[in-house]
C-alpha positions as CSV (number, residue, x, y, z in Angstrom):
1,X,3.4,-14.7,22.1
2,X,1.3,-14.1,19.0
3,X,0.5,-10.6,17.9
4,X,-3.1,-9.6,18.6
5,X,-5.3,-8.4,15.7
6,X,-6.1,-5.2,17.4
7,X,-2.4,-4.4,17.9
8,X,-1.6,-5.2,14.3
9,X,-4.5,-3.0,13.1
10,X,-3.4,-0.2,15.3
11,X,0.2,-0.4,14.1
12,X,-0.9,-0.3,10.5
13,X,-3.3,2.6,11.1
14,X,-0.6,4.6,12.8
15,X,1.9,3.8,10.0
16,X,-0.6,5.1,7.4
17,X,-1.4,8.2,9.4
18,X,2.2,9.2,10.1
19,X,3.3,8.5,6.5
20,X,0.6,11.0,5.5
21,X,2.0,13.5,8.0
22,X,-1.3,13.8,9.8
23,X,-2.0,14.2,13.4
24,X,-4.4,12.2,15.6
25,X,-6.5,15.3,15.9
26,X,-6.9,15.7,12.2
27,X,-7.8,12.0,11.6
28,X,-10.1,11.8,14.6
29,X,-12.0,14.9,13.4
30,X,-12.3,13.6,9.8
31,X,-13.4,10.1,11.1
32,X,-15.8,11.7,13.7
33,X,-14.3,9.7,16.6
34,X,-12.7,11.0,19.8
35,X,-9.0,11.6,19.7
36,X,-8.6,9.5,22.9
37,X,-10.4,6.5,21.4
38,X,-8.4,6.7,18.1
39,X,-5.2,6.8,20.1
40,X,-6.3,3.7,22.0
41,X,-7.1,1.9,18.7
42,X,-3.7,2.8,17.4
43,X,-2.0,1.6,20.5
44,X,-3.9,-1.7,20.3
45,X,-5.8,-1.1,23.5
46,X,-9.3,-1.0,21.9
47,X,-11.0,-3.2,19.3
48,X,-12.2,-1.1,16.4
49,X,-15.7,-2.1,15.2
50,X,-16.1,-2.5,11.4
51,X,-18.0,0.8,11.3
52,X,-15.2,2.6,13.2
53,X,-12.6,1.0,11.0
54,X,-14.5,2.1,7.9
55,X,-14.6,5.7,9.2
56,X,-10.9,5.8,10.0
57,X,-10.0,4.3,6.6
58,X,-12.2,6.9,4.9
59,X,-10.5,9.6,6.9
60,X,-7.1,8.3,5.8
61,X,-8.2,7.7,2.2
62,X,-7.1,4.1,2.3
63,X,-9.2,1.0,1.4
64,X,-10.1,-1.3,4.2
65,X,-8.9,-4.2,2.0
66,X,-5.5,-2.7,1.7
67,X,-5.2,-2.2,5.4
68,X,-6.3,-5.7,6.2
69,X,-3.8,-7.1,3.7
70,X,-1.1,-5.1,5.4
71,X,-2.2,-6.4,8.8
72,X,-2.4,-10.0,7.5
73,X,1.2,-9.8,6.2
74,X,2.4,-8.3,9.5
75,X,0.8,-11.1,11.5
76,X,2.4,-13.9,9.5
77,X,5.4,-15.5,11.3
78,X,8.5,-15.3,9.2
79,X,8.7,-19.1,8.7
80,X,5.0,-19.8,8.2
81,X,3.4,-21.4,5.2
82,X,0.9,-19.1,3.5
83,X,-1.9,-19.2,1.0
84,X,-0.8,-18.7,-2.6
85,X,-2.2,-16.0,-4.8
86,X,-3.6,-16.4,-8.3
87,X,-0.3,-15.7,-10.1
88,X,1.6,-18.1,-7.9
89,X,-1.1,-20.8,-8.5
90,X,-0.7,-20.3,-12.2
91,X,3.0,-20.7,-12.0
92,X,2.7,-23.8,-9.9
93,X,0.2,-25.3,-12.4
94,X,2.5,-24.6,-15.3
95,X,5.3,-26.4,-13.4
96,X,3.1,-29.4,-13.0
97,X,2.2,-29.4,-16.7
98,X,-1.4,-28.2,-16.2
99,X,-2.3,-26.2,-19.3
100,X,-5.5,-24.5,-18.2
101,X,-6.9,-24.4,-14.7
102,X,-9.6,-22.2,-13.1
103,X,-10.1,-21.8,-9.4
104,X,-13.5,-20.5,-8.3
105,X,-13.9,-19.3,-4.7
106,X,-17.6,-19.0,-3.9
107,X,-18.9,-15.8,-2.6
108,X,-21.4,-15.3,0.3
109,X,-24.6,-17.3,-0.1
110,X,-27.5,-15.5,-1.9
111,X,-25.4,-13.4,-4.2
112,X,-26.6,-14.0,-7.8
113,X,-23.8,-11.9,-9.3
114,X,-21.2,-14.2,-7.7
115,X,-22.7,-17.2,-9.3
116,X,-22.9,-15.4,-12.6
117,X,-19.2,-14.5,-12.4
118,X,-18.2,-18.0,-11.4
119,X,-20.1,-19.4,-14.4
120,X,-18.4,-17.1,-16.9
C-alpha cells in the first residue's frame, strides 16, 4: 500500500523535531497549536493545512520547501523513475552532444517577474 502524504509529512516533522531535541510541548507552544493536534499530525492521523504546516515549520526553523523535498523523497518507491534536476539534465545534454540548452519552467500565471526571469 502506498504511503499517505499526511503520514510522510508527520514522519518528517517528527524526525526534524527529535533531531533538534525538542518536545511536542515546545514546538506546539511555538507554533501556537495544541499539543494533541500536533501529535496527531506527526502520527499521520490529521491533515495539516498549509497555514498549520507553515506555523510548525517556523517553530522548527525549517523551510517548508526542505520539508516537502524530504517528504517527496521518502514517498518515492525504491525502483521508481524520477524527475531529473538541473545538474542531471545538463549532464544528460552533454552526453547527447548538446552544447547549450536552457529549460524554462513557467511560474504561476500573472506573475510578471517570472516572465522577466524566463526572458533573461
